[in-house]
Structure formats: C-alpha cells, structure tokens
N, C-alpha and C positions, 0 to 999 in steps of 0.2 A: 919391354919388361915392366916399366912403370904402369902401363895400361893393364897388364895382366894382374899386377899387384892390386890396383884399384878395384878390379873386378872381383878378386878374391875377398877383399875387405868388404865390399858391398854385399857379396853373397853371405858372408858370415854375419853381417849386421842384420840382414833380412831374416836369416834363420833365428837369430837371437830374439828379434822382435816377435816372430811368429810363435816362439815358445814361451814368451814372457806375458803373463796375463796382465790386464789392466788392473788398476786399484778398484777392488770390488767392495760393496757394502752387502754383507750377508744377512742383514736384518730383514730383508724382504724376500722370503723364500718363494720361488716360482716366478718371480718377476725380475727381469734384469735391472741391475743398479750398479753402475761402475763409471769410472772416468779415466781418461788418459791424456797425455800431453802430446799434441799434434806436432810439436817441434821434432819429436822422434821420427815423424813420417814426412818431413819436408816443409813444415810450416815455418815461415820466416816472419818474425815480428820485430819491428824497430820502433823507436820513439818518434814522435812527430818531428818532422824536419829532416829525417834521414831517408834511406831508401824505402820504397813502399812496403806495406804489410802484405801478406798473402790474402787473396780472396778465397773464401771457403763457402761451400754449399754442401748440404747433406740431404740424404734420402733414405727412408727406412722401409725395409721389407720385414716380414715376420721373423726371419732368421739372419739377415745380413744388414749391416749399416754401410752405406756408401758415402764417402767423404771426398768431394772434389776440391783440390787445392791448386790455385793458380798463382804462379810466381814469375816475375821477370827472369828471362834466361840470362846467361852470362854475357850474351852479346847485346842485351837490351841497352838502348841509349840512356844516358844519365838523366836527360830531361824528357818529359812527355811531349808528344804522344808516344806510347810504347808500340803502337802499331801491332804487328802480329809476331812479335819476338818473345811472347810469353810461353811458358810451359804449363800444361795442365796434367796433374796426376789424379788418378782415381784410386783411393785406398779403401779396401773392403775389410770390415771387422765382423767377427762372429758376435751376434747379439748377446748370447748367454755368457760368454767368457771374456769378450773384449780382445780376443786374440786376432792377429792379422791373418786374413784368409787369402788375400791376393792384392796385387798392385799393378796398374797399367798406366799408360800416359800418352800424351800427344804434344807435339811441338808446333810452333808458329801459330799460336792462338791469340786472338785479341780479346775474346769474351766467351763465356760459356754459361750454360744452365744445366740443371740436373733434375730428372724426374724418376720416381719409382713407378713400376708397373704392377698390375694385379697378379702376375705370375711370379713375382720375386726377382725380376730383372730390373735393369736401369737404362734410361735413355739420356744421352748427353746431346745437347744442342751446342755445337762448336761453330764459332764464327771467326773468320780470318779476314783481315783487311790490310793488304800489303802497303798501300799508300793512299792517303786520302785524295791525292791528285790523280789516282788511277783506279777508279772504282771498278773497272772491268776486271781487275785482278782479285777482287773480293770473292769470297766463297763461303758457303755455309754447308753444314752437314749434320745429320742425325746419326748417332751411333748407338746401337743396341748392345748392351754388355750384360753378360750373365752374372750370377752371384759369386762366381769364382774369378771374374775379371776377363773372361774370354769374349772377344768381339764376335757377336753373332751375326750382325748385319750393319751395313753402312749405306746411307742414302744421301747422295749429293743433292742439295736443294738448288733449284733454278734461281736465277737472279734477274732483276729488272734493271736494265741499263737504258734509260730513256734520255731523249733530248732534254736539256735543261728547261724546267718550267719555273716561272717566278714563284719563289716561296716553297719550292718542292725540290728536295735533294735528288741527285742523279741516281743514287743507289738506296734502296729501302730494304733493310734487313727483315727477315721473317720473324713473326711473333709466334710463340707456341703456348697453347693453353691445354691444361689437363683436366679431365673430368674427375669428380670426387671418387669414383670407383677405381680410377687409375687404369681403366681399360682403353680409354679413348684420348687421343690428342687431336687438337685442331690447329692447323697451320694457317697463318694469315700473313699475306704480303701485300702492302698497299702500293699502288701505282698512280700515275697521273690521271687515269680514267676509272678508278675504282679499285676493288680488292680482289685478289685471288685467294680462294679458300680450299683446303683439303682436310677431310676427316680421315684419321689414320688409326689403325689398330696398333696400340702401343707395343704389344708383345710380338708383333710381326713386322712392324714398320711398313705396313701395306695400306695404301690409300684405298678407301672404300667408296668415298664420294668426293667429287671436286666440282667447283663452280666459280664463276666470276660474277661480281655484281656490277652495277652501273655507276657506282659512286654516289647514288642518291638514296641508297637503302641504308638501314641501320647497320652499324659496325658491330660484329660479334665481339663481346667483351667477356663472356663466361659461357661454359658449356657443361652439360651432363651427358650421359650416354644417349639420351633421347631428346633433349631440348637445348635451346640456345637462348641467351640473353643478349639483346642488341641495344645499341645506343645511337640515336640519331644526333647528328651534330647540331650545335647551336647555329643561329643564322649567320654569325660572324666568323665561325670556325670552319676549318677544312675537316673532312671526314677522317683523314689519317691522323688527326690530332686528338681524337676522342679518347678519353681516359676514364670512363665509367664514373661520371660525376658532373658533367656539364651539359648533357643533352636529355632527350626524352627516351625513357626506357621502354622496350618492347620485348616480348617473348614469342617463341614459336617452336614447334616440333622441328626436328632436323629436316624433315621432308614436308613441312607445313608452311603456313603463311604467318606474317608478323601480326601480333595482337598487342594492344596496350597492356603494360604491366602497371597495375593500379596501386601498388604499395608505395608508401612515401619514401623520400630520401634517395641516397646514392650509395655507391660502393657495394653493390649486391654481388653475390656469387652463390653457386649451387652448393647445397648441403647434401642432397640426394637428387634423384632424377626429377622430382617435382616439388622440391622444397628449396627455398633460397634463404640466405642469411645476410645480414648487414651490420656493420659496426659504425655508427654515425656520431660525429661530434654534435653536441647539443648547444646551440647558441654561439655567440661570438663575444665573450666577455672582454672587458678591458684588461690591460696588463695588471697583474696583481690580484685578479679575481679568479676564484675556483670555478671550474666548469665540470661537465660530465659527458659520458658517452652513452649512447642508446643502443642496446643489443636488440635486433629485430629479426624474427623468423616469420616467413610468409610463404604461402603456397603460390603456384603459378597464376591463379586467378586473382591474386592480391589479397586474399583473405588472411587475416593475422593469426598466427599460431602463438606468438609470444612477443611482448615488448617489455624491456627491462632497463632501468637506468643503472649505470655503473659510475660511481662517484668515489673520490678519495678526499678526505679532509685536507684542506690547505694545498691542494694539488691542481695544477692547470694542465689538462691533457692537450698536447699540441700536435701529436702525430701518432699514427698507428700503422702497422704493416698489414698487408692483405691477410685475411683469415685463412688458416689451413684447417682442413677437416679430416677426420678418420674415415676410411671408406665405408664403415658401417653406419655413419651418420650419427654417432653417439657423442663425439667430442669435437670441440673447436678450439683452436689455439691462435693467438696473435700477440705481438709485442706492442705495448703502449708506452710512449715516451711522455714524461711529465716534467714539469718545472714546479719548484716549491713557490708558494705565494705567501709564506710566513712574513709578517710585517718587518722583522729584523733584516731579512734579505733585501726588502725594498729600500730600507734606510741605508744599507751598505751598497746599494746598486749592484747586487750580485744575484745571479739566477742559477742556483744549483739544479742540475738536471739528472734524471735517472730513467733507466729503461727496465721494464719488467715484462717477462713472458708470462702470460696467463693462459690457463686451460679451463674451459667451461664445459659442463655436462649438459647434454640436451635431454629433455626439451625445456627444462626450467632455467637454463643459463646459470646454473649454480657454479660458482668458482670453486674448482677442486684442486687447483695447483697454481702457485705463483713462484717465479724464480727471478731474483734480482740479477741483472746482467751488467757486465763491465762495458759492453759495447752495444750500441743500438743497431749495429750491423750483424748481430748474432744470427746464425742460420739454425733452423730447427725443422723437425719433421715428426709427425705423429705416426706411431706404428699402425698397421692395418687394423688391429683389434682395438686400438685406442688405450691399451693398458700401460703404455710407456711412451715417452717422447725423448728424442735425441736432440741435443743442443750443442752447437759449436760456438762457444763464446770466446773470441780471440783464439788463443792457442789451446784452450781446454775443450775436450769433447766429453760430454756427460750423457749418460743414459739414466733417466729419472722415471720411477713408477708414477702412474696416474691413478688416483683413487677411483674406483668404479661406482659412480652414482648416477649413471646415465640409463636412458631407455630410448627406444626408437619412436619417432613421430609417426602416428598412423596416417595412412593415405587419405586424401580427400574423398568423400563419398561421391563426388561428381565424376 
C-alpha cells in the first residue's frame, strides 16, 4: 500500500509540473525567454561541506531542451568514490512554454555527457565503473533519446582491458567529440599501442568509419563533418595525455592525410566544416596584473579571418571553458572566469572571483550577450539557430534570447 501511494503522489506531481508553465518574460515576442527551478525536477543543492550537489548538463534543439541531472542514489556511500551508484535523469522541456514534455532515467552511473543532434534528438554517453579494483566490470554506452524521452537506440561500447603498462591505466574510457553541425560524433579510446577511432552518425548511432592508429600519429582533438584537427604529443608526453594545447597541431580531411595547421596558439575547435576558432589567454602577467584573451578565427590553411582582443578593466582572466558554437556558424559562447586585480583587494589579500557567460556574433566577434553566473560549473547550450541560449546555473534553468548581429563567414576561394 505505501508503494502504491508513493506512485500516485509521483504521478500527480508529474501531471502538475507538466501543466505548470515556467516563469516567462513576455517582452521578447517570438523568442523564448523563461526560467524555472530545477529543484522541482530532481536537482539537489547543498552548502559546501554537506552531501554533493547535482551534476547538470544541458542540450538544446529548436523545440526541446534536454537537462541531464546526476545525483547520488539512496545507496551511495557517504564518502567518495561514489563508483556507479549514481542516478541520471533526463528532463525534457518545451522551448516555447517551459512545460515538462517528458522524463526518463538510468541507474548505476558514474559519469555522463549529453549531446544534441541535428534532427532534434539527444545522445547520452553513460559510463559505469563498479569498482576501481575490477576494471573488467566497467562499461560504457551511447543512448539515443527522442524529443519525448523515448529511447531510440542503445550501443554498448567496447572496452580495453590490457595488461598493466607503467604509467598507463588498465582501463581507458571513451572520449566523444561532436561536430558543429551536430550530425557527426567521433569516438576515441586510447590504448597502450595507439587509439581506436569511430565516426558515428549521431541520429542513427551507426558507425560509418573506424580505424586504429599506431600511437605515433596526431591525436584527434576536434572534428567537423568533413575534417579533423589533430595534435601531436610533446617529446616528453604520452599521446593519450594530449589536451589540445601542448603539441603540434595538424589538420586533415576525414579520408585524407595530416597537414600542418599554421595558425598560432592552442585550444582550437571547429566553427564550420572549414573554419576554426580559438580563445587564447594573452601573456602570463604577475598576480595583481590585468590580462586579456585573444579571439581568433582561421581557415584550414591557417589564413586569418579575425583576431580580436578581449579585455576587462581591473580583471585577470585565469580560465575559460571550451567554446560552443551554433550549428549555423553565426554565434559562439564560452564561460570566462576572472579575478579582480583592484589594489584594495591586494592590500586585503583577497581575490574576489566571478564567472561570466559570453556570446559573440560571427564574423566580427562582437559581444552580443553576457550573463553573470553564480557557479563556474554552469552548463549551457546554444539553440540551432543561435537565437537563444539555455543556461543551467546551479538550480536555475534559464532560456535567454541572443541578439541577432551575426553573419556567415564566406568559404575560402581555394
């Protein structure tokens, strides 16, 4: 009887949430603008020192927003590691109204990631690790979910369980990269003798190309539907430790050969099939000195499209998230973390920090939106059209219009 009562209460609560719109701002006709409290949908937030907060990730299609929420289950141990006792829920909202469209979930998950696809579906990368002393029990899978929460396909990912190699873990999890168009995923798993790669159709979870490298080739760190960016390891580093910033960058067509990428700097990723972008810290100032970021747009041959300095008075930029792009190549978003360098804070030996989400319009890198965040761990996703962005900042989910001041970069004449 208590179980039946709990089910009835849960059903009534779900119906109530589905019929209750989020708090909307009607001042922007035609463009969604609303917010809601994720605590209503399973988010757990505690003060520092108590049980862990939820981990949240978001993905936007033109009509639906997907929010992934990871929480320790009721059987989770008090102390870390939490292993695979977490629960992951996927909550789906209507873009226009903020109403609940569906909810699904998985148990026994250690970690997850979430990707939107070009056809309005969503792909979850779920990883479970039962015991760090028993890597053979680890497992990963990709799950394709529709805009209503229906599981369309599930693919179990193979695992590498090798004999111990000095400095090399017994089990290496898969990395997943998405193209700017959201049509293509690249799966990458390192092993003791090189990497295994698969190029996957995101809306079918169907492998179209797969190959193994020798361990001496560049490691793929970014992809578009037609091209790949690779990074060769430094002389002192292993190829599985490359992180787009410490080696020599190269580019190639998916079915081509590696060529040098001549643009300067690091942290490059694709904006379109043949255009790349990077957000790079300029200089290494002493503590208490302001610095800047450099926004760079370049073609595959290294020819520059744009270079622009981003600077804030009395601010030290010390970290930024990877850039996210809209599929049409018109907008770019990233979170930049800053510290104040005002003289009074130096005297007090205090360092106030702040995190801000920025959206820039292409091709001039004009800042069209900035949003102050409570947490540097905020998740965000641009809509396919780039006309709005969804932000999950701690327990608050916001849909914010993006002013349209962008245009498309013309293709190289070569």
